[in-house]
N, C-alpha and C positions, 0 to 999 in steps of 0.2 A: 128266481133268486136275483138279488141285486148284483151287478157286475163287480168283480174284484178290482180294487183300485189300480193295482200294478200289472194286471194281466196283459193288457195291450203293450205295455212297456217291455215285458219279457217276450211276448210274441215278436215284437220288432227286433229285439236283440238276436233272436234265433233265425231271422231272415238272412243273415250274412255270416260267413265263416269268420271274417275279420270285423267284428262288431265294435261299437264305440267304446265299450269297456276294455276290450283288448288293446285298442289304441291308447286309451288313457293309462292303462297299467304300463305299457311300454314307454310312454312319455315320462312316467315316474321312474324309469330306469330298470324295470323288471324284465326278465327274459321269458319268452313264450316257448314252452315245450309241448310238442304235439304227441299224442299217443292214440292207440287204436284198440285197446283191449283192457279188460278188467284185470288181466294177469300181471300188469305192471302196477304195483301199489301206488295209488294216487298221492299219498303223503310224500313219497320220495320225489315226486314231480312238483311239489309245492313247498320245497325248502326255502329258506330266506332268500329273497331276490328272484324267485321263480313263480310262475303260475302255469298250470296245465290246461291244455285245450284238447278235448276229445274231437278227433277229426270227423267231419261229416260234410255232406254236400247239399245244403238246402236249395230248393228250387231247381234241381237238376232236370233238364229236359232232354238231354242227349248224352250218350256215352261213346260217341263215335271214335274219339281219340283214345279213350280208355280201352275200347275194343281192339284198336290197332296195336297197342303196346302190350296188352294182356291177351284176352281171348273172349269171344262172345259167350263162352260157357263158364267164365269166371263169375263168382258172386258179384251181383250188380252193385253192391255197396263198394266193393274194391274198385270197380271200374269207374263209378261215379266220383269217388274220392280222387283217383288219379286224374280224371277229367278236370275236376276243380283245380287240382294242383297245376296242371298244364295251362289252365286259363289264368294262372297267377293268383288263385284264391288263397294260397298259403304262403305268400311272399313274406308274411310277418314272422314266420317261425324262426327261432334261433336253434332249434334242434328237434329231432324226432327220436323217441325211444320206443321200440316195438318188440313184442315177444315173438319167439319162434314157436308160435302156437298154431296159426292158420297159414298154410302155404300160400293161399291166394292173397291174403293181406300182406304177407311178407314180400311177395312179388310187387305188390302195389307200392309199398314203402321203398323197396329197392329202386324202382323206376323213378319215384320222386327224387331220390338221392342222385342217381346216375344221370338223369336227364336235366339236372340243375334247376329243378322247379322252385327251389327256395334259395334265392340269391343273396340273402343277408350274409355279411362277412362273418366267418367263423361257424357257419351252419354245419351241423354234424348229424349223423344218424348212427344209432347203436342198436344192436339186436341181442336180446337175452333169451336163452333157452329156459323154458318153464316146465314144471312137472306135468306128467300125464297120470301120476298116481299121488295119493295123499298118504304119505308115511314119513317116518323119521329120516330115512335116506334121501327122499325127495326134498324134504325141508332143508337139509344141509346143502344140497345142490342149488336149490332156489336162493338161499341166502348168498351163496358164493356168486351166483349169476348176477344178483342185484348189486353186490359189492363191485364186481369187475366190469359189468356192462351197463350199469345205471348210475350208481353213485360216483364211481371213478371218472367216467367221461364228463359228468356234470362238473366235477371239481376241476378236471384238467382243462376243459374247453371254456368254462364260464366262471371258474373260481368260486364255485358254490360251497358254502359251509355244509359239510356232510357229517358233522359231529352227532353224537347221541342226543345232545341237548336240542340240536336243530331238528332231528327226526321227531323227537317227542313234541316239540312245539308245533310242527306241521300236522301231527296226528291230532292234537287238541284243536287246532283250527278247523280241520276237517270234521271232527266230532261236533263242533258247534253247528256246522252246516247240516250234518246228519241228524242232530237232535231237532232242528227246525223242520226238516223235510219229514221226519217221522211224526212230529206233532201235527203237521198239516195233513199227512196221509192217514192218521188215525181216524179222521172224520169219515173216511170211506167205509168204516165199519158200521156206521149208523144205518138204521132201517131206511131212512131217507137221507142219503149223504148230502152234506152241505157243500161239498166240492165234487165236481165231476172228474172222471178219469182224464178227460182232455185237459182240464185246468191243471190238475196235478202233474200231468206229463210235461206241461210247459215249464212249471216251476222246477221240477226235478231235472229236466234236460238242461236248463240254464246252469245248474250247478256243475255240470260236466264241461260246458262250453264257454264259460265266462270266468274271469278272475274271481275267486270265491269271496275275497274280502270286499269286493266292490258291490256285491249283491246282498250282503248280510242284512243291512238295514231294511231293505225292501222285503226280504223274506220274514224278518221279525214283524214288520208292519202287517204283512199278509197273515201270519199266524195269529196276531192279535185281532185282526179284522174278522177272521173266521170264527172266533169265539162268540160273536154276536150275529153271525149270518144265519138267516132263517131259510130252511129249504122251502121250495114251493109246496103248497098244500096238496096239490094234485100232481104227482111226479109223472113225467113223460116216459120214465124208464119202466120197462116191463120185465127185465131180468138182469141179474147181477152176474158178472163173469170175472174170472182171473185170466189175465193175458200172460202167456208163457212162450218164450222162444228166443229168437236171435235179435239182431240189431233193429230197434225201432227208434230211429233218430228223427222221425217225421211225425209229429203229433197228429197230422191230418188223418193218419190211419186209425188212431184212437177215436178221432172225431167221426170218421166214417162209421165205425162200429156203433158209436153212441147215437148217431142219427137214425139208426134202425130200431132203437128201443132198448139197446143194451146199456149198462153202465159198467165201466171197467173199474173194479174195486181193488184189484191187486195186480202188481206188475213184476213178474219174474222174467225180465228180459234184459239184454244188454242196454244200457242207459236207464235202467229202472232203479227203483229204490230198494228192492228186495233181491239180493242182500247189499247192493251197492251203496246204500245210504243208511247203514246201521253203524252204531257206535263201535269204535275199536278201543278195547280196554287194555291198557298197559299196566304192568306191575314193575316193581323194582327188583324182582328175582332173576331177571334175564335181560340180555341186551335188547334194545328197542327194535333193531332191524329184524332179529329172529322172531320177535313177537308179531311184528307187522306181517312178515312173510307167512308165518303160521296162520294168522287170521285170514289172509287172502287165500291161502291154499285150502283151509278147512271150510271157509264160507263159500268158496267158488262153486257155482252150480253149472259150469260149462260142461257140455257133453264130451269135451276133450279128455276129461278125467275118466279113465276106463276101468279102474279097479272096481271089483264087485261092490265094495262098501259104498263108494261114491255113486255108483249107478243106482243102487237101492235108495241111497240118501236123497237123490234127486226126486224120485217118485214120492217118497215120504214128505219131502219139503213142499212140493206142490200141493199134495193132499192137505198138509197142515195149513198153509196160507189160504187155500180155498175155503177151508172150514172157518179159519180165524176171521176172514173178511166176509163170511156168510155168502159165498158165491153160489149161484145155481148151476153153473157149468164152467167149463174151462175151454179157452181157445189156445190151441198150439199153433204157432206160426213160425215160418222160416223164410229167410231170404232165398229167392230162387238160386239154385246151384250151390247153396251152402252145404258143404260135405258133412260137417259135424251135426248141424241141426236137421239136415235132411234125414239122416239115420235116426236121430233121436225122435223127431216128430213122427216118423212112420211107425216106429216101434212103440213109443210111450203113449201115443194117443190111444192105442188099443189097450195097453196095460192099465191106464187110468180109467178107462171105461169098463173093462172086464174084471179087473182085480179090485179097483177102488170104487166102482159104481158111479163114476162121474159122467155126465153128458159131455161129449168132447166135439169141438169143431176143429178140424185139421186144415190148415191153410198154407199154401205155397204161393208166395207173393213177390211182386216186383219191389224195387227200392222206393220209388215214388208212386203211390197208388191212391191218392186221396179221392179221386173221382172214378175209381174202378166200379163199373156197374156189376161185374161178376161177383166181386167181393161183397158189395152191398146186398145183392140177392142172397148170397150164402148166409150172411149175418142175419138177414130178415127171416130166412127159413129156420135158423138156429133159435132165434127169439121165439118163433111160433112153437117149435118143438119143446122148448123149456116151459112155455105156458101150458101146453097140453099135458106135460108131465106133472106140473104143479096141480092142475085141475084133477087129474087122476088120483094124485096123492091125497088131495083134500076129500075127494069122494070116498076113498078107501077108509078114511077116518070116521065117516058117518055110520 
């Protein structure tokens, strides 16, 4: 396939935490708010005069300082983000809003705050308690937390407009991004996808890490370009997979998998598009904040939700998207030492195989592993097992 016009541009943006678009937005007078989790609704961090930046640590080679302030048995993503903060990589932030969702990530953000890693005048950090169940009582608590520990600090520290009209405008701006990402991602359903999982991951990840209004034009051009892009007649891909799991903020992991003959056609992981880049529909029957919180609570697929309904919903959701995107198998991955996904991966990889009849590859990985020989070997073996299964299935039809 011919190269996509803006792919290298987006790849270069993702090479640095403080990329050129963040610098441009701040020169225009906008404030940068860091966040670390889906549980803080993005529209609330993109109100007028704000833009959100999902924290990540590209090109990390060591977490020695992160190990010192945290622990070598903390999730490596947390240690890498703290390492980058200590190096001065997040000096541009005007604030961080974090959920009380993951104890390890909370300790990371607390260290960023207390060690003075973000020296901009007026920098603040705020922490919000978020639900572990999805019900009416949890929704009331969620809304209150967003009012008191997200919207209120933004207004008090930065003078941000937190009105209903401002929230609705931010939702519509995010919906425009989501519609484009969905349109681009739909091509992955094709028998011969005209976009690879790696390419899609680059475009999707940029919407989390860059000011959204500054990448809209290039996303529109990419969506238009894909309408006439022709897949290679002889595809190098031998099997289709859905990728499910924890934080994947390094597209080189997707590239590693695809270099072995897989093509990643669905992405149910942190920083992914399912459900992170789906449209939020607001009505006039209820206040905007409650509707936004309900959407994030109901759509969230994090294993932190422990009520039986949400646990079963996660299984059904993965089964649904794997079928919808015509996957041959599922890869369950987790960041090493991640408590929530460690439990989820160990349990659900068996459930999806035994109860839903999906071939599953279960992976425990490091934060940066684009050149991991062990992962490459396991992916190659998974490709071969999927091919053998397909051959047996075809022979059974004869």
